[in-house]
C-alpha positions as CSV (number, residue, x, y, z in Angstrom):
1,X,-39.6,-81.6,-66.8
2,X,-42.7,-79.4,-66.3
3,X,-42.2,-79.6,-62.5
4,X,-38.6,-78.4,-62.8
5,X,-39.7,-75.4,-64.8
6,X,-42.2,-74.5,-62.1
7,X,-39.5,-74.7,-59.5
8,X,-37.2,-72.5,-61.6
9,X,-39.9,-69.9,-62.1
10,X,-40.7,-69.8,-58.4
11,X,-37.0,-69.4,-57.5
12,X,-36.7,-66.5,-60.1
13,X,-39.8,-64.9,-58.6
14,X,-38.3,-65.1,-55.0
15,X,-35.1,-63.5,-56.1
16,X,-36.9,-60.7,-58.0
17,X,-39.0,-60.0,-54.9
18,X,-35.9,-59.8,-52.7
19,X,-34.2,-57.4,-55.1
20,X,-37.3,-55.2,-55.2
21,X,-37.5,-55.0,-51.4
22,X,-33.8,-54.2,-51.2
23,X,-34.0,-51.4,-53.7
24,X,-37.1,-49.8,-51.9
25,X,-35.3,-49.9,-48.5
26,X,-32.1,-48.4,-50.1
27,X,-34.0,-45.5,-51.6
28,X,-35.9,-44.9,-48.4
29,X,-32.7,-44.9,-46.4
30,X,-31.1,-42.6,-48.9
31,X,-34.0,-40.2,-48.8
32,X,-33.9,-40.1,-45.0
33,X,-30.1,-39.4,-45.0
34,X,-30.6,-36.6,-47.5
35,X,-33.4,-35.1,-45.4
36,X,-31.2,-35.2,-42.4
37,X,-28.4,-33.4,-44.2
38,X,-30.6,-30.8,-45.8
39,X,-32.6,-30.0,-42.7
40,X,-31.4,-26.7,-41.2
41,X,-30.1,-26.8,-37.6
42,X,-32.5,-26.2,-34.8
43,X,-33.1,-22.6,-33.9
44,X,-31.0,-21.6,-30.9
45,X,-32.6,-20.8,-27.7
46,X,-33.4,-17.1,-27.1
47,X,-30.5,-15.3,-25.5
48,X,-30.7,-14.5,-21.8
49,X,-31.2,-10.8,-21.3
50,X,-29.7,-9.1,-18.2
51,X,-31.2,-5.8,-17.1
52,X,-30.6,-3.4,-14.3
53,X,-32.3,-4.2,-11.1
54,X,-32.3,-2.3,-7.7
55,X,-31.4,-5.6,-5.9
56,X,-29.2,-8.5,-6.9
57,X,-29.9,-11.9,-5.3
58,X,-27.2,-14.5,-4.7
59,X,-28.4,-17.9,-3.4
60,X,-31.6,-16.2,-2.3
61,X,-29.9,-13.4,-0.3
62,X,-30.3,-9.8,-1.5
63,X,-27.1,-7.9,-2.0
64,X,-27.0,-4.0,-1.9
65,X,-26.3,-2.3,-5.2
66,X,-25.3,1.3,-5.7
67,X,-24.0,3.6,-8.5
68,X,-20.3,4.1,-7.8
69,X,-20.2,7.2,-10.1
70,X,-23.0,9.0,-8.3
71,X,-21.4,8.2,-5.0
72,X,-18.3,10.3,-5.9
73,X,-18.2,13.7,-4.3
74,X,-15.7,16.1,-6.1
75,X,-12.9,17.4,-3.9
76,X,-10.0,19.7,-4.6
77,X,-7.3,21.9,-3.0
78,X,-5.7,24.9,-4.7
79,X,-2.4,26.7,-4.2
80,X,-1.4,25.8,-0.7
81,X,2.2,27.1,-0.2
82,X,5.0,25.5,1.8
83,X,8.3,27.4,2.3
84,X,11.8,26.3,3.0
85,X,13.2,29.3,4.8
86,X,16.8,30.6,4.8
87,X,19.1,28.0,6.1
88,X,16.8,25.1,5.5
89,X,16.6,22.7,2.5
90,X,13.3,20.9,3.5
91,X,9.7,21.9,3.9
92,X,6.5,19.9,4.7
93,X,3.1,20.3,6.1
94,X,-0.6,19.2,6.0
95,X,-2.1,19.8,2.6
96,X,-5.6,18.4,3.4
97,X,-7.5,16.5,6.0
98,X,-9.8,13.7,4.9
99,X,-13.2,13.9,6.7
100,X,-14.4,11.1,8.9
101,X,-16.3,8.3,7.1
102,X,-14.8,9.4,3.8
103,X,-12.1,8.0,1.6
104,X,-10.2,10.4,-0.6
105,X,-9.1,9.5,-4.1
106,X,-6.5,12.0,-5.7
107,X,-6.5,12.0,-9.5
108,X,-4.5,15.1,-10.5
109,X,-1.7,17.0,-8.7
110,X,-0.3,20.4,-9.7
111,X,2.5,22.4,-8.1
112,X,4.4,25.6,-8.8
113,X,7.9,26.2,-7.3
114,X,9.8,29.4,-6.9
115,X,13.5,29.3,-6.0
116,X,15.8,32.3,-5.8
117,X,18.8,30.0,-5.4
118,X,19.3,26.5,-6.7
119,X,16.3,24.4,-7.5
120,X,13.8,22.1,-5.9
121,X,15.0,18.5,-6.5
122,X,12.3,16.4,-4.8
123,X,8.6,16.9,-4.0
124,X,5.6,14.7,-3.3
125,X,2.6,13.8,-1.2
126,X,2.3,11.5,1.8
127,X,-0.9,9.5,2.3
128,X,-2.1,6.8,4.6
129,X,-4.2,3.9,3.4
130,X,-5.0,0.8,5.4
131,X,-2.8,2.0,8.2
132,X,0.2,2.2,5.9
133,X,1.8,5.6,5.1
134,X,3.5,6.0,1.7
135,X,5.4,8.7,0.0
136,X,4.6,9.5,-3.6
137,X,7.3,11.4,-5.4
138,X,6.4,13.7,-8.3
139,X,8.1,14.7,-11.5
140,X,9.3,18.3,-11.4
141,X,9.9,20.2,-14.7
142,X,12.0,23.4,-14.9
143,X,10.2,26.4,-16.6
144,X,13.1,28.8,-16.8
145,X,14.2,31.9,-14.8
146,X,12.0,34.9,-14.4
147,X,13.1,38.6,-14.7
148,X,13.3,38.7,-10.9
149,X,15.9,35.8,-11.1
150,X,13.5,33.2,-9.6
151,X,13.6,29.7,-11.1
152,X,10.1,28.5,-11.9
153,X,9.4,24.8,-11.7
154,X,6.0,23.0,-11.9
155,X,4.3,19.7,-11.6
156,X,1.2,18.6,-13.5
157,X,0.7,14.8,-13.0
158,X,-2.1,12.3,-13.2
159,X,-2.1,9.9,-10.2
160,X,-4.3,7.5,-8.4
161,X,-3.7,8.0,-4.7
162,X,-5.9,7.0,-1.7
163,X,-6.2,8.4,1.8
164,X,-8.2,6.8,4.6
165,X,-10.9,8.6,6.7
166,X,-9.6,11.0,9.4
167,X,-6.0,11.0,8.0
168,X,-3.9,13.9,6.7
169,X,-2.5,14.3,3.2
170,X,1.0,15.9,3.7
171,X,3.1,17.7,1.1
172,X,6.9,17.9,1.1
173,X,9.8,19.1,-0.9
174,X,13.6,19.4,-0.8
175,X,15.9,21.9,-2.5
176,X,19.7,21.9,-3.2
177,X,20.5,25.3,-1.8
178,X,19.6,26.7,1.6
179,X,20.0,30.4,0.9
180,X,17.0,32.7,1.1
181,X,13.6,31.1,0.9
182,X,12.0,28.8,-1.7
183,X,8.3,28.1,-1.9
184,X,6.3,25.3,-3.5
185,X,2.5,25.8,-4.0
186,X,0.6,22.5,-4.1
187,X,-2.9,21.7,-5.4
188,X,-4.9,18.5,-6.4
189,X,-8.3,17.4,-7.5
190,X,-10.1,14.1,-6.9
191,X,-13.2,12.9,-5.0
192,X,-14.5,11.5,-1.7
193,X,-16.4,8.3,-1.2
194,X,-18.6,7.4,1.7
195,X,-16.9,4.5,3.4
196,X,-20.1,3.4,5.3
197,X,-21.7,2.0,2.1
198,X,-18.7,-0.3,1.5
199,X,-18.8,-1.5,5.1
200,X,-22.5,-2.2,4.8
201,X,-21.8,-4.4,1.8
202,X,-19.4,-6.6,3.8
203,X,-22.0,-7.4,6.5
């Protein structure tokens, strides 16, 4: 009987010890989980800062860099007249010549037309880019008839036209009456760019 009690007490002690170990491990695991949840995320790496540099490298090869805005050279033409004389309805001619090694970019076109008979019905500029010649028609707006019976018409239009080095920018217009003489005065503003710097970048 006494021996049985000893066995029973020993068994109870083993169970109690197992329960105590289990409770300690559970609390420790819970504490670790709480710590993992409460811990703030790691600080992100410092952002990469890109700054201006006189030279950009690609795979160890330096590439030329230039300021496109400073490379622009202002260029404009003012009030060049083209006349459709008596008996004709068309007129055209060279408005500007693009210098060698320059590319012309036209941004604004203006024109004033004077017609004693009828009206100017079509007008525009002809430019050549990449060996292709294109005609760019403009919007003509009637301004009314003057005291001398001339119909005033004008153009004021923003554009983005290009002309290659050594080419001509031509102006043209057409009217719907061939009596007397009608004149259209063209002007434009834009800028020139040195073509050599772009060629150097492609080498």
